[in-house]
LUMRODO-243601 format. One record per residue: residue number from 1; residue in one letter; x, y, z of N, C-alpha, C in turn. Coordinates in nm, 4 decimals. Each point is the difference from the previous one (the first is absolute). Layout:
SITE_seq_type_nxx_nyy_nzz_caxx_cayy_cazz_cxx_cyy_czz
SITE_NUM_A_X_Y_Z_X_Y_Z_X_Y_Z
...
//
This chain:
SITE_seq_type_nxx_nyy_nzz_caxx_cayy_cazz_cxx_cyy_czz
SITE_1_X_-7.2884_-1.6420_-1.5954_-0.0920_-0.1123_-0.0081_0.0330_-0.0975_0.1131
SITE_2_X_-0.1027_-0.0428_0.0692_0.0153_-0.0978_0.1081_-0.0360_-0.1385_-0.0523
SITE_3_X_0.0452_-0.1022_0.0737_-0.0363_-0.1371_-0.0352_-0.0615_-0.0679_0.1205
SITE_4_X_-0.1068_-0.0749_-0.0260_-0.0675_-0.0758_0.1045_-0.0018_-0.1470_-0.0399
SITE_5_X_0.0328_-0.0861_0.0945_-0.0126_-0.1439_-0.0204_-0.1324_-0.0440_0.0601
SITE_6_X_-0.0760_-0.0701_-0.0787_-0.1286_-0.0461_0.0481_-0.0343_-0.1342_-0.0605
SITE_7_X_-0.1006_-0.0624_0.0562_-0.0508_-0.1269_-0.0511_-0.1485_0.0169_-0.0249
SITE_8_X_-0.0422_-0.0352_-0.1206_-0.1409_-0.0005_-0.0368_-0.0491_-0.1431_0.0120
SITE_9_X_-0.1020_-0.0225_0.0822_-0.0627_-0.1314_0.0144_-0.1457_0.0107_-0.0419
SITE_10_X_-0.0509_-0.1056_-0.0586_-0.1413_-0.0028_-0.0391_-0.0805_-0.0485_0.1196
SITE_11_X_-0.0885_0.0861_0.0498_-0.0837_-0.0347_0.1146_-0.1202_-0.0807_-0.0454
SITE_12_X_-0.0644_0.0423_-0.1095_-0.1085_-0.0783_-0.0598_-0.0241_0.0485_-0.1417
SITE_13_X_-0.0667_-0.0831_-0.0792_-0.0308_0.0370_-0.1379_-0.1267_-0.0704_-0.0455
SITE_14_X_-0.0650_0.0631_-0.0989_-0.1231_-0.0557_-0.0545_-0.0044_0.0310_-0.1494
SITE_15_X_-0.0080_-0.1046_-0.0809_-0.0086_0.0157_-0.1449_-0.1447_0.0305_-0.0376
SITE_16_X_-0.0162_0.0938_-0.0938_-0.1331_0.0417_-0.0440_-0.0080_-0.0048_-0.1519
SITE_17_X_-0.1163_-0.0358_-0.0517_-0.0216_-0.0006_-0.1448_0.0068_0.1423_-0.0529
SITE_18_X_0.0452_0.0133_-0.1237_0.0009_0.1303_-0.0640_-0.0610_-0.0107_-0.1382
SITE_19_X_0.0625_-0.0758_-0.0867_-0.0480_-0.0074_-0.1379_-0.0278_-0.1452_-0.0363
SITE_20_X_0.0851_-0.0630_-0.0753_-0.0188_-0.1363_-0.0485_0.0584_-0.1003_0.0985
SITE_21_X_-0.0622_-0.0134_0.1139_0.0504_-0.0825_0.1088_-0.0107_-0.1496_-0.0311
SITE_22_X_-0.0816_-0.0394_-0.0960_-0.0167_-0.1423_-0.0318_0.1319_-0.0603_-0.0448
SITE_23_X_0.0323_-0.1186_0.0478_0.1267_-0.0640_-0.0338_-0.0005_-0.0639_-0.1381
SITE_24_X_-0.1178_-0.0186_-0.0613_-0.0036_-0.0605_-0.1327_0.0137_0.1034_-0.1112
SITE_25_X_0.0181_0.1266_0.0350_0.0187_0.1067_-0.0976_0.1490_0.0117_-0.0303
SITE_26_X_0.0353_0.0014_-0.1287_0.1405_0.0161_-0.0350_0.0365_0.1483_-0.0036
SITE_27_X_0.1293_0.0282_0.0062_0.0469_0.1378_-0.0030_0.0336_0.0495_0.1387
SITE_28_X_0.0098_0.1292_0.0127_0.0390_0.0621_0.1266_-0.1183_0.0072_0.0953
SITE_29_X_0.0231_-0.0414_0.1235_-0.1019_0.0055_0.1044_0.0240_0.1235_0.0856
SITE_30_X_-0.1058_0.0732_0.0282_0.0077_0.1194_0.0839_-0.0695_-0.0299_0.1318
SITE_31_X_0.0664_0.0338_0.1108_-0.0628_-0.0179_0.1309_0.0567_0.1011_0.0983
SITE_32_X_-0.0667_0.0092_0.1155_0.0407_0.0922_0.1060_0.0383_-0.0803_0.1231
SITE_33_X_0.0876_0.0561_0.0790_0.0297_-0.0570_0.1311_-0.0021_0.1135_0.1014
SITE_34_X_-0.0789_-0.0179_0.1048_0.0009_0.0911_0.1142_0.0921_-0.0626_0.1036
SITE_35_X_0.0906_0.0808_0.0532_0.1008_-0.0533_0.0903_0.0226_0.0960_0.1157
SITE_36_X_0.0435_-0.0548_0.1120_0.0473_0.0804_0.1115_0.1454_-0.0371_0.0228
SITE_37_X_0.0875_0.1011_-0.0039_0.1425_-0.0186_0.0241_0.0344_0.0459_0.1410
SITE_38_X_0.0924_-0.0683_0.0608_0.0545_0.0394_0.1291_0.1445_0.0404_-0.0228
SITE_39_X_0.0368_0.1214_0.0426_0.1369_0.0501_-0.0131_0.0669_-0.0011_0.1365
SITE_40_X_0.1212_-0.0556_0.0056_0.0787_-0.0003_0.1233_0.1416_0.0455_-0.0336
SITE_41_X_0.0714_0.0432_0.1016_0.1356_0.0516_-0.0190_0.0001_0.1497_0.0177
SITE_42_X_0.0677_0.0720_-0.0893_0.0073_0.1452_0.0089_-0.1334_0.0670_-0.0317
SITE_43_X_-0.0908_-0.0713_-0.0656_-0.1393_0.0436_-0.0159_-0.0849_-0.0986_0.0776
SITE_44_X_-0.0842_0.0502_0.0885_-0.0936_-0.0836_0.0746_-0.1398_0.0427_-0.0407
SITE_45_X_-0.0773_-0.0936_-0.0534_-0.1353_0.0365_-0.0381_-0.0688_-0.1070_-0.0812
SITE_46_X_-0.1137_0.0406_-0.0548_-0.0832_-0.0915_-0.0764_-0.0467_0.0694_-0.1265
SITE_47_X_-0.0090_-0.0761_-0.1085_-0.0427_0.0549_-0.1277_-0.1193_-0.0743_-0.0560
SITE_48_X_-0.0938_0.0744_-0.0532_-0.1162_-0.0561_-0.0689_0.0221_0.0228_-0.1492
SITE_49_X_0.0061_-0.1093_-0.0787_0.0403_0.0098_-0.1397_-0.0986_-0.0706_-0.0919
SITE_50_X_-0.0179_0.0570_-0.1193_-0.0833_-0.0566_-0.1060_0.0892_-0.0226_-0.1224
SITE_51_X_0.0174_-0.1254_-0.0384_0.0778_-0.0357_-0.1192_-0.0946_-0.0262_-0.1166
SITE_52_X_0.0358_0.0458_-0.1190_-0.0629_-0.0368_-0.1257_0.1048_-0.0788_-0.0773
SITE_53_X_-0.0338_-0.1229_-0.0383_0.0991_-0.0925_-0.0541_-0.0443_-0.0528_-0.1358
SITE_54_X_0.0939_-0.0075_-0.0932_-0.0200_-0.0622_-0.1310_0.0929_-0.1203_-0.0074
SITE_55_X_-0.0588_-0.1194_-0.0127_0.0759_-0.1255_-0.0039_-0.0281_-0.0678_-0.1326
SITE_56_X_0.1051_-0.0255_-0.0786_-0.0217_-0.0582_-0.1325_-0.0138_-0.1513_0.0007
SITE_57_X_-0.0003_-0.0616_0.1179_-0.0178_-0.1438_0.0097_0.1279_-0.0794_-0.0167
SITE_58_X_0.1091_0.0646_-0.0346_0.1297_-0.0660_-0.0149_0.0953_0.0410_0.1110
SITE_59_X_-0.0553_0.0317_0.1174_0.0764_0.0428_0.1165_0.0747_0.1300_-0.0246
SITE_60_X_-0.0549_0.0827_-0.0898_0.0548_0.1325_-0.0273_-0.1129_0.1009_0.0076
SITE_61_X_0.0335_0.1212_0.0462_-0.1009_0.1040_0.0045_0.0528_0.1269_0.0617
SITE_62_X_-0.0923_0.0914_0.0229_0.0369_0.1269_0.0614_-0.1120_0.0467_0.0911
SITE_63_X_0.0321_0.1012_0.0818_-0.0989_0.0494_0.0957_0.0282_0.1452_0.0358
SITE_64_X_-0.1038_0.0636_0.0498_0.0082_0.1335_0.0593_-0.0796_-0.0051_0.1298
SITE_65_X_0.0316_0.0891_0.0919_-0.0727_0.0034_0.1270_0.0178_0.1348_0.0666
SITE_66_X_-0.0956_0.0309_0.0872_0.0111_0.1142_0.0905_-0.0173_-0.0530_0.1416
SITE_67_X_0.0817_0.0527_0.0905_-0.0008_-0.0464_0.1381_0.0073_0.1172_0.0960
SITE_68_X_-0.0958_0.0072_0.0908_0.0062_0.0997_0.1064_0.0684_-0.0630_0.1199
SITE_69_X_0.1133_0.0576_0.0395_0.0779_-0.0494_0.1136_-0.0196_0.0966_0.1155
SITE_70_X_-0.0355_-0.0543_0.1154_-0.0158_0.0794_0.1216_0.0988_-0.0526_0.1029
SITE_71_X_0.0834_0.0901_0.0536_0.0993_-0.0448_0.0965_0.1009_0.1070_0.0313
SITE_72_X_0.1235_-0.0431_0.0252_0.1039_0.0959_0.0371_0.1320_-0.0344_-0.0684
SITE_73_X_0.0765_0.1066_-0.0271_0.1347_-0.0109_-0.0559_0.0888_0.0891_0.0849
SITE_74_X_0.1003_-0.0578_0.0614_0.0931_0.0790_0.0810_-0.0687_0.0802_0.1089
SITE_75_X_-0.1018_-0.0571_0.0614_-0.0707_0.0678_0.1081_-0.1040_0.1006_-0.0454
SITE_76_X_-0.0157_0.0190_-0.1305_-0.1006_0.0930_-0.0525_-0.1162_-0.0816_-0.0541
SITE_77_X_-0.1210_0.0326_0.0434_-0.1157_-0.0811_-0.0385_-0.0936_0.0745_-0.0945
SITE_78_X_-0.0776_-0.0773_-0.0721_-0.0968_0.0522_-0.0957_-0.0332_-0.1081_-0.1005
SITE_79_X_-0.0376_0.0401_-0.1199_-0.0288_-0.0958_-0.1063_0.0534_0.0545_-0.1318
SITE_80_X_0.0083_-0.0885_-0.0991_0.0437_0.0376_-0.1346_-0.0477_-0.1079_-0.0956
SITE_81_X_0.0134_0.0253_-0.1296_-0.0428_-0.0957_-0.1016_0.1203_-0.0454_-0.0822
SITE_82_X_0.0161_-0.1327_-0.0074_0.0968_-0.0614_-0.0913_-0.0710_-0.0309_-0.1312
SITE_83_X_0.0656_0.0311_-0.1112_-0.0437_-0.0480_-0.1307_0.0908_-0.1175_-0.0348
SITE_84_X_-0.0598_-0.1156_-0.0303_0.0746_-0.1203_-0.0354_-0.0125_-0.0234_-0.1504
SITE_85_X_0.1092_-0.0344_-0.0655_-0.0021_-0.0492_-0.1378_0.0971_-0.1164_-0.0057
SITE_86_X_-0.0381_-0.1032_-0.0749_0.0900_-0.1134_-0.0039_-0.0365_-0.1035_-0.1031
SITE_87_X_0.0865_-0.1008_-0.0067_-0.0183_-0.1124_-0.0905_0.0313_-0.1286_0.0759
SITE_88_X_-0.0533_-0.1095_-0.0520_0.0385_-0.1307_0.0491_0.0255_-0.0900_-0.1193
SITE_89_X_0.0969_-0.0905_0.0183_0.0427_-0.0864_-0.1092_0.0521_-0.1299_0.0604
SITE_90_X_-0.0684_-0.1093_-0.0290_0.0430_-0.1327_0.0420_0.0306_-0.0076_0.1497
SITE_91_X_-0.0905_0.0541_0.0809_0.0133_-0.0099_0.1447_0.0823_0.1074_0.0669
SITE_92_X_0.0518_0.0965_-0.0757_0.0786_0.1094_0.0578_-0.0741_0.1320_-0.0198
SITE_93_X_0.0112_0.0892_0.0965_-0.0662_0.1298_-0.0069_0.1035_0.1115_0.0093
SITE_94_X_-0.0223_0.1070_-0.0767_0.0773_0.1237_0.0091_-0.1017_0.1116_0.0146
SITE_95_X_0.0205_0.0830_0.1013_-0.0998_0.1013_0.0332_0.0682_0.1290_0.0427
SITE_96_X_-0.0556_0.1121_-0.0440_0.0483_0.1312_0.0405_-0.1089_0.0681_0.0821
SITE_97_X_0.0383_0.0592_0.1121_-0.0905_0.0753_0.0853_0.0459_0.1449_0.0010
SITE_98_X_-0.0938_0.0920_-0.0222_0.0286_0.1430_0.0028_-0.1039_0.0665_0.0894
SITE_99_X_0.0458_0.0877_0.0895_-0.0935_0.0780_0.0812_-0.0622_0.1053_-0.0908
SITE_100_X_-0.1331_0.0007_-0.0084_-0.0680_0.1001_-0.0820_0.0204_0.1382_0.0607
SITE_101_X_0.0450_0.0916_-0.0812_0.0247_0.1375_0.0457_-0.1271_0.0595_0.0600
SITE_102_X_0.0146_0.0609_0.1167_-0.1126_0.0660_0.0651_-0.0952_-0.0927_0.0730
SITE_103_X_0.0323_-0.1308_0.0073_-0.0931_-0.0948_0.0637_0.0198_-0.0114_0.1504
SITE_104_X_0.1068_0.0551_0.0538_0.0284_-0.0138_0.1419_-0.0922_0.0819_0.0884
SITE_105_X_-0.0244_-0.0524_0.1211_-0.0803_0.0701_0.0999_0.0766_0.0041_0.1314
SITE_106_X_-0.0479_0.0823_0.0920_0.0623_0.0090_0.1320_0.1452_0.0397_-0.0109
SITE_107_X_0.0852_-0.0663_0.0771_0.1432_0.0297_-0.0009_0.0731_-0.0593_-0.1207
SITE_108_X_-0.0752_-0.0647_-0.0902_0.0576_-0.0537_-0.1236_-0.0475_0.0790_-0.1216
SITE_109_X_-0.0495_0.1217_0.0229_-0.0595_0.0783_-0.1093_0.0990_0.0358_-0.1104
SITE_110_X_0.1284_0.0057_0.0320_0.0995_0.0351_-0.1020_0.0834_-0.1200_-0.0449
SITE_111_X_-0.0499_-0.1221_0.0236_0.0741_-0.1214_-0.0355_0.0075_-0.0192_-0.1510
SITE_112_X_0.1184_-0.0375_-0.0476_0.0199_-0.0467_-0.1374_0.0953_-0.1182_0.0073
SITE_113_X_-0.0078_-0.0888_-0.0986_0.0919_-0.1123_0.0018_-0.0391_-0.1100_-0.0956
SITE_114_X_0.0887_-0.0999_-0.0078_-0.0229_-0.1125_-0.0898_0.0758_-0.1227_0.0490
SITE_115_X_-0.0447_-0.1162_-0.0473_0.0628_-0.1270_0.0351_-0.0247_-0.0998_-0.1119
SITE_116_X_0.0783_-0.1057_-0.0011_-0.0172_-0.1094_-0.0951_-0.0098_-0.1305_0.0767
SITE_117_X_-0.0816_-0.0896_-0.0527_-0.0158_-0.1332_0.0579_0.0298_-0.1020_-0.1089
SITE_118_X_0.0782_-0.1006_0.0342_0.0231_-0.1140_-0.0886_-0.0053_-0.1251_0.0853
SITE_119_X_-0.0625_-0.1042_-0.0537_-0.0068_-0.1256_0.0736_-0.0929_-0.0965_-0.0671
SITE_120_X_-0.0321_-0.1051_0.0734_-0.0948_-0.0979_-0.0496_-0.1421_0.0516_0.0199
SITE_121_X_-0.0867_-0.0316_-0.0943_-0.1410_0.0338_0.0152_-0.0521_-0.0742_0.1237
SITE_122_X_-0.0806_0.0648_0.0787_-0.0660_-0.0589_0.1180_0.0956_-0.0342_0.1135
SITE_123_X_0.1106_0.0726_0.0140_0.0828_-0.0165_0.1191_-0.0796_0.0483_0.1205
SITE_124_X_0.0330_-0.0512_0.1175_-0.0669_0.0449_0.1225_0.0404_0.1425_0.0358
SITE_125_X_0.1250_0.0383_-0.0339_0.0457_0.1357_0.0285_0.1096_0.0380_-0.0999
SITE_126_X_0.0187_0.1322_-0.0143_0.0984_0.0539_-0.0932_0.0835_0.1062_0.0702
SITE_127_X_0.1339_-0.0155_0.0040_0.0844_0.1070_0.0547_0.0073_0.1144_-0.1020
SITE_128_X_-0.0056_0.1232_0.0506_-0.0022_0.1175_-0.0867_0.0978_0.1042_0.0528
SITE_129_X_0.0726_0.0630_-0.0922_0.0809_0.1175_0.0318_-0.0747_0.1201_-0.0597
SITE_130_X_-0.0497_0.0876_0.0856_-0.0844_0.1131_-0.0389_0.0833_0.1271_0.0066
SITE_131_X_0.0192_0.0658_-0.1139_0.0686_0.1297_-0.0068_-0.1053_0.1097_0.0124
SITE_132_X_0.0178_0.0904_0.0956_-0.1042_0.0998_0.0242_0.0564_0.1329_0.0499
SITE_133_X_-0.0848_0.1004_-0.0077_0.0289_0.1326_0.0571_-0.1219_0.0436_0.0788
SITE_134_X_0.0262_0.0646_0.1126_-0.1065_0.0576_0.0831_0.0315_0.1454_0.0272
//
């Protein structure tokens, strides 16, 4: 297993309505966020991601996402899909990223791997240690 040090930065994001987007509705709010991530370091590239988020209004919730990353790892280029799952609680986020099996293209067709992210919600960037095999 190899390790890559990288930084995930949010290039842009847009919140979209999904279900009960009204703020006067009590209970869990469901919404989507479309985001573009920029990866630098041992992975160079860009990711297009769709988050589905459940927020209970008490600064707690969970999310899932799929992200297509296009770029290079160790001089090998192509694309792959990260599956994101995570939670947030009182301004902190914990997130797991897993490369979906068989999602790689080009010279990344046999990529597998995973990473974890922890930090403050809405940081400008997140350092990541990515464990992977090619």
